[in-house]
C-alpha positions as CSV (number, residue, x, y, z in Angstrom):
1,M,84.7,104.3,128.4
2,S,88.4,105.6,128.8
3,S,89.4,101.6,127.6
4,V,86.9,101.7,125.3
5,I,88.3,104.7,124.0
6,S,92.1,103.6,124.0
7,C,90.9,100.2,122.9
8,K,90.2,101.9,119.0
9,K,92.8,103.9,118.5
10,K,95.2,100.4,119.1
11,I,96.3,98.3,116.0
12,K,94.4,96.0,114.5
13,V,96.2,92.7,113.9
14,Q,94.1,88.5,113.6
15,E,94.5,85.7,111.2
16,D,92.1,85.1,108.8
17,E,92.5,82.8,105.5
18,I,90.9,82.3,101.7
19,Y,91.0,79.4,99.6
20,S,92.0,80.6,95.9
21,R,90.6,78.3,93.0
22,H,93.7,79.6,90.6
23,L,96.1,77.9,93.7
24,Q,93.9,75.3,94.8
25,R,94.5,76.1,97.7
26,Q,94.2,77.8,101.4
27,V,96.0,80.9,101.8
28,K,96.5,82.4,105.2
29,L,96.8,85.6,105.5
30,T,97.4,87.6,108.6
31,I,95.4,91.5,108.5
32,I,96.9,94.4,110.0
33,S,95.0,98.0,110.7
34,T,95.1,101.4,112.1
35,P,91.7,102.1,113.5
36,I,88.7,102.2,110.9
37,P,87.9,105.9,110.4
38,D,83.7,106.4,110.7
39,D,84.2,107.6,106.3
40,K,85.4,104.6,105.2
41,S,86.7,106.8,101.4
42,E,89.7,107.4,104.2
43,L,90.8,103.6,104.0
44,N,93.9,102.3,101.7
45,L,95.3,99.2,101.8
46,L,98.6,97.1,101.4
47,L,98.7,93.4,100.2
48,L,102.1,92.1,101.4
49,N,104.0,89.5,100.2
50,D,105.6,87.2,102.1
51,G,103.3,87.6,104.8
52,Q,105.0,84.7,107.0
53,D,107.7,86.8,107.1
54,I,105.6,89.9,108.7
55,T,106.8,89.9,112.2
56,R,110.5,90.3,111.1
57,F,109.7,92.7,108.9
58,R,108.4,94.2,112.0
59,V,105.2,96.1,110.6
60,K,103.0,96.4,113.8
61,E,105.2,98.0,115.2
62,I,106.1,100.0,112.5
63,M,103.0,101.0,111.6
64,D,101.9,101.3,115.2
65,S,104.9,104.1,115.3
66,L,103.4,105.7,112.6
67,Y,100.0,106.3,113.2
68,R,100.7,107.4,117.0
69,K,102.3,109.9,115.4
70,K,99.4,111.0,112.5
71,L,101.9,110.4,109.9
72,I,100.8,107.9,108.7
73,Q,96.3,108.0,106.8
74,P,93.7,104.9,107.9
75,L,95.1,101.2,106.9
76,I,95.1,98.0,106.6
77,V,97.3,95.6,105.7
78,V,96.7,92.4,104.4
79,A,99.9,89.8,104.4
80,I,99.8,87.4,102.6
81,T,101.8,83.4,103.6
82,A,103.2,82.5,100.3
83,G,102.9,79.3,99.8
84,D,106.2,77.1,96.7
85,R,108.0,81.3,95.9
86,N,109.8,80.0,94.0
87,K,106.2,78.4,92.0
88,E,104.1,81.2,92.2
89,Y,106.7,84.6,93.0
90,G,107.9,85.3,89.4
91,V,106.8,86.9,86.0
92,S,103.7,86.2,85.0
93,E,103.2,83.6,81.8
94,I,107.5,83.4,81.9
95,P,109.4,80.7,83.9
96,D,112.6,81.6,84.7
97,F,115.3,79.2,82.8
98,M,115.0,76.4,86.3
99,N,110.4,77.3,85.6
100,R,110.8,78.8,88.2
101,G,107.9,80.8,88.6
102,D,105.2,78.6,86.0
103,K,102.7,79.7,88.6
104,A,102.8,83.9,89.0
105,D,100.2,84.4,86.5
106,K,97.8,81.5,88.7
107,Y,99.2,84.5,91.8
108,A,98.6,86.6,90.0
109,A,95.1,85.4,89.7
110,F,94.7,85.5,93.5
111,I,95.5,89.0,93.6
112,D,93.3,90.2,90.8
113,N,90.3,88.0,91.1
114,E,89.6,87.3,95.0
115,L,92.1,88.8,97.4
116,Y,91.3,92.0,96.7
117,P,87.4,91.8,96.6
118,F,87.6,89.6,99.5
119,A,90.0,92.7,101.2
120,K,87.5,95.4,100.2
121,K,84.2,92.9,102.0
122,K,86.3,92.6,104.4
123,A,86.6,96.5,104.7
124,G,83.2,96.8,104.2
125,V,84.4,99.6,101.1
126,R,83.6,100.0,97.8
127,K,87.0,101.5,96.6
128,F,89.6,101.7,98.9
129,K,91.7,105.4,98.7
130,S,94.7,103.8,97.3
131,V,95.3,99.9,97.1
132,V,99.3,99.3,97.2
133,L,101.1,96.3,96.5
134,A,104.6,95.3,98.1
135,G,107.0,93.0,98.6
136,C,110.4,91.2,99.9
137,S,112.8,90.4,97.4
138,L,111.2,87.1,94.9
139,G,108.3,88.3,96.3
140,G,109.1,92.2,94.8
141,L,109.3,91.1,91.6
142,S,105.9,89.6,92.1
143,A,105.0,92.6,93.6
144,F,105.8,95.1,90.2
145,D,104.8,91.6,87.6
146,I,101.5,91.8,89.7
147,A,101.7,96.3,89.6
148,W,102.2,96.3,86.3
149,D,99.2,94.3,85.2
150,N,97.0,95.3,87.0
151,A,97.0,98.9,87.0
152,D,93.5,99.3,86.5
153,K,93.5,98.7,90.3
154,I,97.3,99.0,92.0
155,D,98.5,103.2,92.7
156,K,101.5,102.0,94.4
157,V,104.5,99.2,93.8
158,G,106.8,99.3,96.5
159,V,110.1,97.0,95.9
160,F,113.0,96.2,98.3
161,S,115.8,94.4,96.9
162,G,113.4,93.3,94.6
163,S,115.1,90.0,91.8
164,F,115.4,91.5,88.9
165,W,117.6,88.9,87.7
166,W,114.9,87.1,86.8
167,R,116.2,85.4,83.8
168,D,115.7,83.2,80.9
169,K,119.0,81.5,80.2
170,G,121.7,80.7,83.0
171,D,123.8,83.5,83.1
172,K,127.3,81.3,82.3
173,A,125.4,80.8,79.3
174,A,127.5,81.1,75.5
175,D,124.9,83.6,74.7
176,Y,123.9,85.2,77.5
177,S,122.8,88.6,77.1
178,D,122.1,91.2,79.9
179,D,119.9,93.2,77.0
180,K,117.6,90.2,75.9
181,D,118.0,86.8,79.3
182,R,116.7,89.4,82.1
183,I,112.9,88.9,81.5
184,M,111.4,91.6,83.9
185,I,114.0,93.9,81.7
186,S,112.3,92.1,78.4
187,K,109.1,92.3,79.4
188,I,109.0,96.0,80.3
189,R,110.7,97.0,77.2
190,S,108.1,95.0,74.5
191,S,105.0,96.5,76.8
192,R,102.3,98.5,75.2
193,K,100.7,98.9,78.7
194,K,100.9,102.8,79.9
195,P,99.8,101.5,84.0
196,H,99.4,105.1,86.3
197,L,102.2,104.0,88.2
198,Q,103.6,105.4,90.9
199,Y,106.8,103.4,92.2
200,W,109.5,102.6,94.9
201,F,112.5,100.9,95.1
202,Y,115.1,99.9,97.8
203,T,118.1,98.5,97.1
204,G,121.4,97.2,99.8
205,G,124.9,97.8,99.2
206,K,126.2,94.6,100.5
207,E,123.6,92.2,99.8
208,E,126.2,90.7,97.5
209,T,129.3,89.3,95.9
210,G,127.7,89.4,92.6
211,D,129.3,91.6,89.4
212,R,127.9,89.9,86.5
213,D,129.1,92.9,84.0
214,K,132.2,93.1,86.0
215,D,131.5,96.9,86.5
216,G,132.3,97.0,90.4
217,V,128.8,97.5,90.9
218,I,126.8,94.4,92.6
219,D,123.9,93.2,90.4
220,V,120.9,94.0,92.5
221,I,122.2,98.1,92.2
222,D,122.2,97.0,88.6
223,D,119.4,95.3,87.8
224,T,117.2,97.6,89.2
225,K,118.9,100.8,88.1
226,D,118.4,99.1,84.6
227,L,114.6,98.5,85.1
228,L,114.4,102.2,86.7
229,E,116.0,103.1,83.0
230,M,113.0,100.8,81.1
231,I,110.2,102.9,83.2
232,K,111.7,106.3,82.8
233,S,112.2,105.4,78.8
234,K,108.8,104.2,78.1
235,N,107.1,107.7,79.5
236,V,104.7,105.4,81.5
237,C,104.9,108.8,84.4
238,A,106.4,111.9,85.4
239,Q,109.9,111.6,87.1
240,D,108.5,112.3,90.2
241,D,106.8,109.4,90.0
242,I,109.5,107.3,90.9
243,V,111.3,107.0,94.8
244,Y,114.3,104.6,95.1
245,T,116.5,104.9,97.2
246,E,120.0,103.0,98.1
247,D,121.9,102.2,101.7
248,A,125.2,101.6,101.6
249,N,124.9,98.5,104.6
250,G,122.2,97.6,103.7
251,I,122.0,93.4,103.7
252,H,120.0,91.6,102.2
253,D,117.6,90.8,105.3
254,Y,115.0,91.8,106.9
255,T,117.0,94.3,109.6
256,S,117.3,96.3,107.1
257,W,114.1,95.8,105.0
258,S,112.5,96.6,108.2
259,N,115.6,100.2,108.5
260,H,113.5,101.0,105.4
261,L,110.1,99.9,105.9
262,P,108.6,103.1,107.8
263,Q,110.3,105.8,104.6
264,F,107.9,103.3,102.4
265,L,105.0,102.8,104.5
266,L,105.5,107.6,105.0
267,W,106.4,108.3,100.5
268,A,102.9,105.6,99.7
269,F,100.4,106.5,102.8
270,S,101.9,109.9,104.9
271,K,98.9,113.0,105.6
């Protein structure tokens, strides 16, 4: 009997897959779950881009540690193995100047119309307590874009080093403008949506050396802060619904991102 009880308390990992008619391919999934509560209305969902890197992100170990300490609520993580990241990740219906992200709308439709119902059925729930979408780098840009457009189903979004530099013309073009040509910032500026979301952003001070505007601040920090200001200017949420974390020594890799994953999970799912 004791072995059954101890087994029930363990974090469970399983591989699965779903065929997407939107993407026209099989999508591999890694599903990590805490023990499922008797009251399934207490169950939360985290959809995670770049599921092929879930081991490097140390998701299982960090979830296990936080759950054992009784710091996070019951949680299912569905990590989605990427297809062609340069096509499926981006801003829906607005490819960049190299036509990257031209399937971002199809990926968003996959998340909304196929993966979300699949996750509910898999968990045996009609509704999750909360639904969170997150990603790193280009996967972070994708997560933010999908969450903004689907706030009727998504409650919170987490972005680790988001690629908010994503632009509709090369930054060396004579008429390039940070103000007009960064796709996501322009999208938010012109958006009439009032999504009821909570936002969590992370950047690292040593991620790159790029500094387009020569202000002494690297682009990943500038781009993220500019997006934050744009969100705040829209008055779509309370000021404390936006959390921004900056690590002076953080670099653009899973070591830095996983160092801040506990903080993100506690923000999203703390008891």
